[in-house]
C-alpha positions in Angstrom: -12.8 17.5 60.4 -10.8 15.0 62.5 -7.1 15.3 61.8 -5.1 12.2 61.0 -2.2 11.3 63.4 0.8 9.8 61.6 3.7 8.0 63.1 7.1 9.4 62.3 8.0 6.3 60.3 4.7 6.4 58.4 5.2 10.1 57.5 8.7 9.5 56.3 7.5 6.6 54.1 4.6 8.6 52.7 6.8 11.6 51.9 9.3 9.3 50.2 6.5 7.9 48.0 5.1 11.4 47.2 8.5 12.6 46.0 9.5 9.4 44.2 9.7 9.3 40.4 9.8 5.5 40.4 6.6 4.4 42.1 3.2 4.3 40.3 1.6 7.7 39.8 -1.5 6.6 41.6 0.5 5.4 44.6 2.2 8.8 44.9 -1.2 10.5 44.6 -2.6 8.5 47.5 0.5 9.2 49.6 0.0 13.0 49.0 -3.7 12.6 50.0 -2.9 11.1 53.4 -0.2 13.8 54.0 -2.7 16.5 53.2 -5.2 15.0 55.6 -2.5 14.7 58.3 -1.8 18.4 57.8 -5.4 19.3 58.4 -6.3 20.3 54.9 -10.1 20.5 54.3 -11.7 18.2 51.7 -12.4 21.0 49.2 -8.7 22.0 49.2 -7.6 18.4 48.7 -10.1 17.9 45.9 -8.7 20.9 44.1 -5.0 20.0 44.6 -5.4 16.3 43.6 -8.2 16.8 41.1 -10.4 14.2 42.7 -13.9 14.0 44.1 -15.0 13.8 47.7 -15.7 10.0 47.7 -12.1 9.4 46.6 -10.8 11.3 49.6 -13.2 9.5 52.0 -12.5 6.0 50.6 -8.7 6.2 50.9 -8.9 7.9 54.3 -11.0 5.0 55.6 -8.7 2.4 54.2 -5.7 4.1 55.7 -7.2 4.3 59.1 -8.1 0.6 58.9 -5.0 -0.9 57.4 -2.2 1.7 57.4 0.2 2.2 54.5 -0.3 -1.3 53.2 -3.9 -0.6 52.5 -3.0 2.2 50.0 -2.1 -0.3 47.3 -4.8 -1.0 44.8 -6.8 -4.2 45.6 -7.1 -5.1 42.0 -3.8 -5.1 40.2 -5.1 -6.4 36.9 -5.1 -9.9 35.5 -1.9 -11.9 35.4 0.3 -11.3 32.4 -0.2 -14.0 29.8 2.9 -15.4 28.2 2.9 -16.3 24.5 4.1 -19.9 24.4 5.0 -21.9 21.3 1.9 -24.0 21.9 -0.3 -20.8 22.0 1.4 -19.5 18.9 0.7 -22.7 17.0 -3.0 -22.6 18.2 -3.3 -19.0 16.9 -1.9 -20.0 13.5 -4.2 -23.0 13.3 -7.3 -21.0 14.0 -6.1 -18.3 11.6 -6.2 -20.8 8.7 -9.8 -21.6 9.4 -12.9 -19.5 8.5 -14.5 -17.4 11.2 -17.5 -19.0 12.8 -19.6 -15.8 12.5 -19.9 -16.0 8.7 -17.4 -13.2 8.0 -14.7 -13.7 5.4 -11.6 -13.3 7.6 -10.4 -12.9 11.2 -9.4 -9.7 12.9 -7.0 -9.6 15.8 -9.8 -8.8 18.3 -12.2 -11.3 16.9 -9.7 -14.2 17.1 -8.5 -13.0 20.5 -12.1 -13.3 21.9 -12.4 -16.7 20.3 -9.2 -18.0 22.0 -9.5 -16.0 25.2 -6.2 -14.2 24.8 -5.1 -10.6 24.2 -5.5 -9.1 20.7 -1.9 -7.9 21.0 -0.8 -11.5 21.2 -2.6 -12.4 18.0 -1.1 -9.4 16.3 2.4 -10.5 17.5 1.9 -14.0 16.1 0.6 -12.6 12.7 3.5 -10.2 12.5 6.0 -13.0 13.1 4.3 -15.1 10.4 4.0 -12.0 8.1 0.2 -12.5 7.9 -1.9 -9.6 6.8 -5.5 -10.9 6.7 -7.0 -7.5 5.9 -5.2 -7.5 2.5 -5.7 -9.6 -0.6 -3.9 -9.9 -3.9 -5.6 -10.5 -7.2 -4.1 -12.5 -10.1 -5.0 -13.6 -13.6 -4.1 -17.2 -14.6 -3.2 -17.6 -18.3 -5.0 -20.3 -20.2 -2.6 -20.2 -23.1 -1.4 -23.7 -24.0 1.9 -22.2 -25.4 2.4 -20.0 -22.3 6.0 -21.1 -21.6 7.1 -20.8 -25.2 5.7 -17.3 -25.6 6.9 -16.1 -22.2 10.4 -17.4 -22.8 10.5 -15.6 -26.1 9.5 -12.3 -24.5 11.9 -12.7 -21.6 14.7 -13.6 -23.9 14.2 -10.2 -25.6 14.6 -8.5 -22.2 17.5 -10.5 -20.8 19.5 -11.2 -24.0 18.2 -8.9 -26.8 19.6 -9.4 -30.3 22.6 -7.4 -31.1 22.2 -4.3 -33.3 18.4 -4.6 -33.0 15.8 -2.4 -31.3 13.2 -3.9 -28.9 10.0 -2.0 -28.2 7.1 -2.8 -25.8 3.9 -1.5 -27.4 0.4 -1.2 -26.1 -2.5 1.3 -26.1 -4.3 2.9 -23.1 -7.8 3.3 -24.3 -10.7 5.5 -23.3 -8.7 8.0 -21.3 -11.4 10.5 -20.1 -10.9 14.3 -20.3 -12.6 15.1 -17.0 -13.1 18.7 -15.9 -14.1 19.4 -12.3 -17.1 21.6 -11.8 -15.8 22.8 -8.5 -12.4 24.2 -7.9 -9.6 21.9 -6.6 -8.7 22.9 -3.0 -4.9 22.5 -2.6 -3.4 20.5 0.2 -2.2 22.1 3.4 -0.6 20.8 6.6 -2.9 18.2 8.0 -5.3 18.4 5.0 -5.5 16.4 1.8 -6.0 17.9 -1.6 -9.7 18.0 -2.2 -11.6 17.5 -5.5 -15.2 18.2 -6.0 -17.5 15.2 -6.5 -19.1 16.4 -9.7 -17.3 16.6 -13.1 -17.9 17.2 -16.7 -16.7 14.7 -19.3 -15.4 16.4 -22.5 -14.6 13.1 -24.3 -12.0 10.4 -24.5 -8.9 9.5 -26.5 -6.5 6.6 -26.7 -2.8 6.8 -26.1 -0.4 4.5 -28.0 3.0 4.0 -26.4 6.2 2.2 -27.4 8.8 1.7 -24.7 12.4 1.3 -25.9 13.7 -1.5 -23.6 17.3 -0.5 -24.0 17.1 3.3 -23.4 13.8 3.6 -21.6 12.6 6.3 -24.0 8.9 6.3 -24.9 7.3 7.0 -28.3 3.8 8.3 -27.8 0.9 9.0 -30.1 -2.8 9.9 -29.3 -5.8 8.9 -31.3 -9.5 9.4 -31.1 -10.1 5.6 -31.6 -7.9 2.5 -31.3 -8.4 0.9 -34.7 -6.2 -1.3 -36.8 -5.4 1.7 -39.1 -4.3 3.8 -36.1 -2.2 0.9 -34.8 -0.4 0.5 -38.2 0.2 4.3 -38.3 1.8 4.0 -34.9 4.0 1.1 -36.1 5.1 3.3 -39.0 6.2 6.0 -36.5 8.3 3.4 -34.6 10.0 2.4 -37.9 10.6 6.0 -38.8 12.4 6.6 -35.4 15.0 4.0 -36.3 17.7 3.8 -39.0 16.4 2.4 -42.3 16.5 -1.3 -42.4 17.3 -1.8 -38.7 15.9 -4.9 -37.1 13.0 -4.1 -34.9 11.3 -6.4 -32.4 7.9 -5.4 -31.0 6.3 -7.0 -27.9 2.5 -6.6 -27.7 -0.6 -8.3 -26.5 -3.3 -10.3 -28.4 -5.8 -7.5 -29.1 -7.7 -8.2 -32.3 -6.6 -4.9 -33.8 -3.0 -6.3 -33.7 -3.7 -9.2 -35.9 -5.8 -7.8 -38.8 -5.0 -8.1 -42.5 -3.8 -4.6 -42.5 -1.1 -5.5 -39.9 -0.1 -8.6 -41.9 0.4 -6.4 -44.9 2.5 -4.1 -42.9 4.8 -7.0 -41.9 5.1 -7.9 -45.5 6.1 -4.4 -46.4 8.6 -4.1 -43.5 10.3 -7.5 -43.2 12.7 -6.1 -40.6 9.9 -5.8 -38.1 8.9 -8.8 -36.0 6.0 -9.0 -33.7 6.2 -11.0 -30.4 2.8 -11.7 -28.8 2.6 -12.2 -25.0 0.5 -15.2 -23.7 -3.1 -14.5 -23.1 -3.9 -12.8 -19.8 -0.2 -12.0 -19.3 0.0 -8.3 -19.6 2.6 -8.3 -16.7 5.1 -9.5 -19.3 4.8 -6.3 -21.3 7.1 -3.6 -19.7 5.1 -0.7 -21.1 2.3 -1.6 -18.7 4.7 -0.5 -15.9 5.1 2.8 -17.7 1.3 3.2 -18.2 0.9 2.8 -14.4 3.3 5.7 -13.9 1.6 8.1 -16.3 -1.8 7.1 -14.7 -0.5 8.1 -11.3 1.4 11.2 -12.4 -1.0 12.7 -14.9 -4.4 11.0 -15.4 -5.9 10.0 -12.1 -5.8 13.5 -10.5 -5.7 15.6 -13.6 -8.1 18.3 -14.6 -8.7 18.6 -18.4 -10.7 21.4 -19.9 -11.0 19.6 -23.3 -9.7 16.6 -25.2 -7.0 18.8 -26.9 -6.0 19.8 -23.3 -5.7 16.2 -22.3 -3.7 15.4 -25.4 -1.3 18.3 -24.8 -0.7 17.3 -21.2 0.0 13.7 -22.1 2.4 14.5 -24.8 4.1 17.1 -22.6 4.6 14.5 -19.9 6.2 12.1 -22.4 8.5 14.8 -23.7 9.7 15.6 -20.2 10.0 11.9 -19.3 12.3 11.3 -22.3 14.7 14.0 -21.0 15.8 11.5 -18.3 14.5 8.0 -19.3 15.1 5.0 -17.1 15.1 1.5 -18.7 13.4 -1.3 -16.7 15.9 -4.1 -16.0 14.6 -7.6 -15.7 16.6 -10.6 -14.7 15.5 -14.2 -14.6 16.0 -15.5 -11.0 16.4 -19.2 -11.5 16.6 -20.8 -15.0 15.9 -24.2 -13.6 12.4 -23.2 -12.5 9.3 -23.3 -14.7 7.8 -20.0 -15.8 4.7 -19.8 -13.7 4.1 -16.2 -12.7 5.7 -12.7 -12.4 6.4 -12.8 -8.7 8.0 -16.2 -8.5 10.4 -15.9 -11.4 11.5 -12.4 -11.9 13.4 -9.6 -10.2 13.0 -6.0 -11.6 15.9 -3.6 -10.9 
């Protein structure tokens, strides 16, 4: 193999590049290649040291012999860096507000980038600045109650400025809780592996959970029932009354379920004139604070629980409530701006 002859200045330059920690790694690799060729190293040895193939050695040797050190730079340095201008940012936002032309429901960064001929990272930068998350949606339920504002203001008033020497409870029932028993054992989590549940299960039955959240203390009164009937509901109201001093004024916030408005409930209110029911507007369960607590017990107990029977489900629910009441935390709501109309939970309330 013909040995390369290097000028002193070229060798010094190549040795400087090969030792440098600043130049591109590929430039340093090519400098070492030429130095090895100049030292008479065979191709097989160079391939082993630089972890390259024979064609790589031949290609850069030929280029060096034709053009010297200047030819060792890559001929394709990549496309010119595109700058995200205000005009381009406005164009991205304009197209983002339109529907994709391929029939899909929303844009992705790469799909919009291809459409506009820019980098997907630029699209991602624009979306981040504008706080746009097109892969996510939020669902809402609009109330059709003609007395929405009156009822909502009544409920909010009980939270923000409750009557003195009175108890305020948020009441609801979580129905058809399933006592699901896994047919396969639960495999516990370990580093790098999630907890795994078998796909198959056995359904032992269901029960309903009545809950009353004391808005002042955060304590919860709970009761389970096989069915959610008007009689069961009245029995639960009696347990709320029994938990308070005799004759104490009690305000109860609840939804518009038919079981809450039966003749049996009306008779209960006649028998206990110190109890007042406050109904939330239709499709406005977010106004009932006990729904927040229901989401907590769903996450903590129900969704991943394994229940060998309905009594086992009942026991675990009541145990959780007992433990929760050891350190209850009330939910604090404050009305953000009294000059604004009551139009929804996110626009008008702050929960502390």
